[in-house]
C-alpha positions, 0 to 999 in steps of 0.5 A: 028900118028901110028895106035897103038898110036891112039888105045891107045889114044882111049882106054884111052879116053874110060876108062876116059869116063867110069870113069866119067859115073861111078862117075855120076851114083854114085852121082845120086844114092847117091845124097840125102846122099851126100846132107845130109852129106854136110848139116850136115857139114854146120850146124856144122860150123854154130853152132861153129861160133854161139857159138864162136860169140854169146856166148863164145866171149861175155862171155869172154868180160863180164869176162874181165870187171869183172876181171879188178879191181881185177888186180889192187888189185893184182898189189897192193898185196891186195890179199884178195880183189883180191880173194873175192871182195870188196863188191862193184863193184868187185866180186873177182877172185873166183867168176870170175872163177865160173861165167865165167868158160871155158873162157880165162879170168877165166883161167887167174883169176885162175893164179892170185888167185894161186899167191894171195894164195901163198902170203897169205901163203896158198901153197896147195891152190895156187898149186891147182890153178896154176897146173890147169892153162891152159895158152898157152902164151909163156911168161905167162905159164913159169912165172906161172911155175916159181911161182910154183917153188917158192912155192915148195922153200917155202915148202922146196922142193928145189929138185922139185923146181929146176926141175920146174925152169929149165923147165920154163927157157927152155920153156920161151926161152927168153933172159930176162926171162930164166936167171931169172929161171936158177938163181932160179934153181942154188940157189935151187941146192946151197940150196941142196948143189948140188954144181956141178949142181949149178956151171954148172948152173951159168957157163951157165948163165954167158956164155949164158946170159952175158948181163943179170943182172943174167949173170953179178952177176953169178961170185958172186954165183960161189964164194959163191959155191966155199966157201961153197964147201970147 
């Protein structure tokens, strides 16, 4: 080994030694602050775990039990019972939202309530609930958006409905759900006599989702558009 290389190695080792010494001195000097910081992090993690396991999770489980019967009423379109309870062992979506706020089940109750109000003809309250739905599920969230689009169609605002249907179709990105929302958008365009957009939408459904029920019936709507456009 050359003297030059040996000297460089010694210098590097000295630098490493100095760095380690500085680190040790820093740790010794700030040991109390470091331990306090680590303790605070541990306490925060433990607090989060305790909140999730001892409060949030049990609360959501109670909410799931509370909403169960309401889902049956909802499926049977017994919307008043679903919303306000049966006076027996079911408290209603409204009370589930109030009693179990902050849970996923309360958020789901909000979606159910919005659709129930829509079926009862209260479009404003339906929109209020559905627009507050947080969701996150790739299938449920577009479905709620589709329900919002249906409400705007009921309110004779087909222009806004079409935009919502298109977004729902793109967000779903699903061979079964997307053509349903695209079809709704196409019909909204047709209602507004936007024949070019309607044609473009049904042509796309026919090309991209040929094997879906909507793809199979796309030609029927294209014929209707041509007749309406004469």
